[in-house]
N, C-alpha and C positions, 0 to 999 in steps of 0.2 A: 634542453629547451623549456622555457616556460611557457605555459599554456596560452597565453595572448600572442604568442608569437610563431603559433602553429599555423600556418594557411587552411589545412586540412579541417582544423576545426571551426575556423573561421566560415568556410562552406558550407560544412555541417550546420552552424548555427544560421546563416543566413537561409538556407532550403528549408531548416525545419521551421523558421518562423513565417517564411511565406506561405508554407502548407497549411501555417495554423491562422493565418490572417485573412488568405485570400477567402477560405468557406463564410468566414465572419463578415466581409465584405460582400460576398453574394445573398446570403441569405440573412442580413442582418435583422429580419423582423421575425427569427424562427421562434415561436412560443415555447413556454415551459411543457414538460411533461411529467407528471405524477411526481415525484418527490422534488422535482426542480419548483415546483409551483409551491410546496408547504416550505420550502426554501427562501422563495420572494414573501411569501406572507409572513414568514419569521423576522425578514430582513424588513419589510415593513413597519413593523411592530417596533423594532431594535429602533428605526429611524424616529418613529412618533415617539420614544422615549417609553416605551413598556419594557423594556429590558427583556433578558431570555423569557420565552412562554413555551408551552407544552403544544402539540396538536395531535387531536384525537387520540389521546392516550400515550402519544410519543412524547420524551423527554428528549432531546438530540442533543450532543455535544455544542458548544456554543460557539467555537472557533468561527467555522465557516460562515453563517448567518448574522455573525455580528460584523465580520467584515463586509459582507456584502449589504449591511443596514446603513454602514458607515458609508460605502458607494451611493446607496440610496437616499442619503441624506445630502451627499456634497453633490450629486449630479442628478437626483430624482429616477435615475435608474437603477435597481439593484441589479441588473445585467451588466452594467457596465464593469463588475467585476472581471470580466472577460479580459478588460486590458490588462490586469493584472495577472492572469492565468496565462499569458502569452508571455508576460515576463517571466513568470516563474519556471515556464519551458523552457528558456534560455537559458536560465541560470541551471535548472535541470542537466540541460546537455553539458554544459561546461562541470557541472559536478560528478557526471559520470565519466565523463571523460578523465576527472584527476582520479577519481577512485579506480576506477581500470588501470590507469596510470602507474597507480601506487600499488595495486596488488601485483601486476605480473612486471614491475622493475626491480622488484625486491626478491626475486626467486633465485635461489642459489645456481651457480653457474649454469647453462654455458655462459660467455662471452657475450655483451650486446646486449643485455639484458635492459640497458634506459633505452634502446630502441624497439624492442618485444613491447615494454611497457608502453610506451608511445604508441604504437600499431595496436594494442589491446585499445586504449582511451580512444583512438579516432575510431574504432570500429564500434566501439560501444556508443560513441557519438551520434555516428549514423544509424545505429540500430533504434535509438531513443528518436534523433528527428524523423526518420521515416515511419515510425511505429503508428499504425493506424489506428489505435486505440487510443494513445497518447496525444494525437491529433486531434479524435473526436472530443474527447473530455476537455480538451483544452477550451473549446466554444461550446461547452457545456455549463450548468450551474450546477456542478457536483463539487466535492472538495478533493477529487481524486488526484488533480495536477499539485495543486496546494500540497497538500499532504505529503506526495511522494517527492518535492523538492525539499519539505522540510526535512525528511528523513532521510536523503541523501544528505543534506547539509549536516545534520546531527553523525550522519557515518565519517564525513569528512573531519568534524571534531575530535570523534572519537580517536581516529587514529592520530592526530595531531596531539591531543591528550596522553596516548600511551609515547609515542614518540619525544613528546617534550620531557618526560619523565625517565626515558632511558637516557636524553640529552643533559638531565641535571644528574646522574648518577654517572656519566661519563665526566661531567666537567670539574667536580672535583674542587680542587683549588683554582682553578679558573674565575668563574663566577656563578656558582651554585646557587646562590639565591637568586640572580637573574632568571635560570633555568627553571628554579621551582616556582616562581611566580607565573612563568608561560604555563609549565604544567598545573598549576590549579586554575589559571585565566580558562585554560582550554576545557577543563572539567566542568569550570562554571558556566561555559555556554554550550556545552554540551546539556547539561541538566536543565539550561532553559529552554533548548528546541525539544527536548523530550518530555517538557511539560507542556509545550506548545502542541506538540503530538496529543498528549492527552486531551488537551482543549478542542483539538479536532477531530477525533476518531473516540468514540467510547471503547473498542477494541483494543487500543492503546493503552487503556490505562494498566495493564499488567507487563507493559513491556520493559519498564524499568529494571528490575531483576536484569534482564540478558544483559543490560549495559554494565550493569553492576559488576557481575561475572567477566564481562568482557575486560575492564579496568584491571582486575584481580587476576586474570589468567596467567600462571607462571609466575605469579608476583606475591603470592600470599603471604609472606614472611617479610616483604617490605612495608614499613611502615608510613612510607610517601604514598604507595598506591591507596591503603586504607584513606589516607585523608583526602586523596583524589575521591573516591568512592564515596565518603562523606560527603563533600563539596557535590556530587554530584545529585544524591538524592536530596540535600539540603534546597540546592538550585529549582530542582524540579520540584519541590514541596511549596516553595515559594511563588513559584508561577500560577501554580494550581490552587493553592488554598485560599485565596482570596475570592475567586467564583465560588468554587466548594462551599463558603462559608456564606456565601450572599445565596446561591441556590437553596441549600439546606434550611436557610431562613426562609425565602420566598414558598418553598411548596412544603415545608413542614415535615421533612424527613432528611436522613442524610443521602447528599447528592455528592459525587466526586467530580463527574464531568456529565455523564448521561444516565436516563434510564430507559434503556430499552430491551434488555436482557428479557424480562416476563413475554413481552410482543413477540421478538426474536425466537424464544421457543415455542411460542404459539404456532409461527409458521413453520418450523422444523418438526416439532414434538406434536402432534397431534393424530386424530384418525384418519385424516386426509393425508397423501403421500407431501411430502416437504415442498412448499409452495416458494417459487419463484418468479420474477416478472421478465425473463429472458424470451426472445424470439425462439418459437418452437418446443418448447419447455415449462413454459411456465402461464403465467394465468394475464391475459392482456386485456382482457375488459373489465369493469365492472360486475358485467351479469358473471361473467365464469367465477371469478374472485368469491362472489356472492354464491355462487352453487357450492365451489368447495368448502366455503366457511359453514355452512349449514351441515355438511355432512361432519363436520367437527362439534368439538365441546365449544358453547357459546362462549360469549366475553363473561368475565367474572369482573366485578367492580364498576366504577364510574369512570368513564373516560376524561371526566372533566377533573378530578383527582389523582393526579398522574400516579402520586404515590402509591396510593391505594391499589389502584389498577395495575401499576408492576409487580406488587406485591402480592396479587390474588393470581396475576397471570403465571408467576414465578412458580406459586406454590402448588396450583394446579397442573403444570408441565411437568414440574417434579412428582407430581403423585401419578400422573400420565406415564411416566419412563418406570416408575417401581410397578406399576401393572404390567409394562410391556416392555420388558429389558432386553428380549431378544430382539425385537422390532427397532428399538431404540438404537441397540449398536448394529442390526442389520442395515439401517438407514445411513450409518454414519459415510460408507463409501460415495452414496448420491449425493449427500451434503457437499460433499469435499467435491465431486463431479461439478456438482452445478456452479462452485466456485471457479473450479479450473476448465471450463468450458471456454474453448478456444473462440467462440463469438464472444459479443459485448452488447449491450444497448447498442450500439451503433449498426449492429444488423436488424435490431428491431427497429430503427430508425428509417433506415432503408425500406425495409419491407411496408413499413406503414406510407411510404412516400413523402416523407418530412424532407427530401433533397427534392423540390419540383424543379424541373428543367432537365435533369439527368437522363440521360439514356439508360435504359435496362442494362446494355452489355456492362454501362459503367458500374451500375450499385453491383451487379454479381462479381465484379472485379472487383472492387473493395471489399465485398465479402471474404472472396477468398484471400486477398491480401492481408487483410485482417487474422482470417482464422490460421494461415498458414504463417505468416509472421507470429502470432502469441505462441502457436504451438511450438514453434521451432525454437523459440526464446525460453519455453518453459523447459524442454527437454535438453535443449543443447546449455543452458545454463546450470541444469540440474548435474549434468555431466562435468562441466567446468568447476561448479563448486564442491564434490565430492572429489575428483580427480585433483585438484589444487588449489582448492579453498585449504589455507593454513594461517595458523596462528590466532590471537585473539581477533580480526577483523573476518577470518572466515567462521568463526565460532559465533560471533554476534548474528551475521547476515543468515547464516544456518538456523541460529536460534530465533530469528524474526519471522522467518519461513513458515516453518515447523511449527510455532507457537500460532500463526494466523491460521494455517490449514486446522489444526487441531481445534480452535475454538468456532471455525466455523462447523466442522465436522459434527460439534456437540449441538450447537445452535441450529442455525438455518444459512444455504446459500445464495448466494447471488454472483453474477462473474463481474459485474462491479466491483466487487472488495479485492480482488485480483488485482486489479488495474493498477494502484500505488506500488504494488510489489514486483511487478515485473522488471523495473530497473533495476532492482537487485540484480537480479538472474541475467539482465544484459550485460552486467559487468562482467559475470564469468561467463556466460555465453561470447562476448570479445574476445576473453583470453585463451580459449578453445578455439576460436577461430584464428586467432593470431598467431597461436603457436600450437597445433594438434600434436606434434611431437613431444612438445614439453608435456604436455598431457599426458600422452602413451606412457614415456618415461615416468613421469609420477607414479602412475599406477602400478607400473612394473617395479618400481623401487620401494614401494611401500612394505612395510611389514610384516610378511606371511601373507602380503595382497591383501591387506585389509581395505585396502583403496577399491580393487577390484570389484571386493564384495559388497562393499558399500553402493558403486556405483551400479552394481546389477541389480540390487535391491530395490535401491530407489528407481530405476526403470521399469522394473517389475509391477511396483505400487503406481508410479506416474502414469506410465505408458495408457493404461486401461482407462484411467480417471481422466486423461485429456482426450482419448476418442470418444468416451461416452456420449455426449452430447454435441459431437463433432457434426452429424448429419444433420442437426435440428434446424440450421441455417438455410436448408435448401428446399423447396417444395416437393421436389422427386424424390427425394431422400428419406429426411426426417428421422429417420431409425436404422440399426442397421438389422 
């Protein structure tokens, strides 16, 4: 059954769209908050023809503010990008359905795998459609929803690139040139989307090698696989290079996508505990932020010269790490826990009363819904990935997740950084929910029980990190 004939998917799509459109219709005049306002300022400068600009020492990746600038120029409102985010969320619902279907309809025996894959796809679509985090961020001015949709689109193209090359090898005398063209076209599209990811998020700058390894996985002796990898890298470079050249010339120093590492290291590696801006475990006011900043090392470099500012901040952070190696390592779990906090900026929004007219009981219900939903997705997704994740796709998804958590553990954490990654875990959470017996069988059949060991170690690390800041969303609890 093709995806557009699945009535269950269409119901999930309609429900998901309604849950995203209704808040926009009710609270249409909701104002920007913190970084959202910075995005609006950057978009306004884009619309005025100034191109990419820095903001108080930060030079963010250009993708999201550039698109906002386009909407600002066309409609007069940068916030009109929310309409595109609703469309992207609908596309992401289809993408996650297809990814889960693909992942769990190819598992070896028992019979009926097509039905099992379809069931996993439907569950994944509903997990995404009903996710409080994804609903909230669709209606806000952050890049999470667009970035998540682009990332899932890339994963679909990655699977197609692998499949197309396998089809080329099987074709032999039938039509190998056509199969080869499909394989290279898919790799070209994948490279373009990886490049777009780099232009959307600074952390994505180092994600390309994960996809290269994925294309070569199990195919190191195949010349066509190496050609695919070369096309992938070339396409990524072609997408990123024009902006990199423009920004390098404009700001007077090499820029690949952004210049934020120095400031991130200032937030996470300083005399004060790692700063975040989440409710219950972060700095929610300028006064609190400034009080924390006074306890740490002062800024160095001029915020007007973003290259000098980033260089100076990075050097001082490295010096601090060298002087405090035990504290640096000891804070890694805290920074990772800040990212894996089951709450998100939705909790902050609700606690600040930014959805006027809703009764208190509904606020509490939504906070519980998002914390429980996110926590379960992370746990079930981790178990699904370690028990049934296989092949190059499992390797790439696992690599992306581990890479992001490791990067945050080194720099600074915030729950917002996790939001575009949750759909990847939803794929494997859906596989686990669709067929728990298959997961148990995969665990038991693994060589020397290595999947049992990996799953156990993953949960041993993940569960405390998820629970660390769970109480922070409630007044009467706040800490364990």
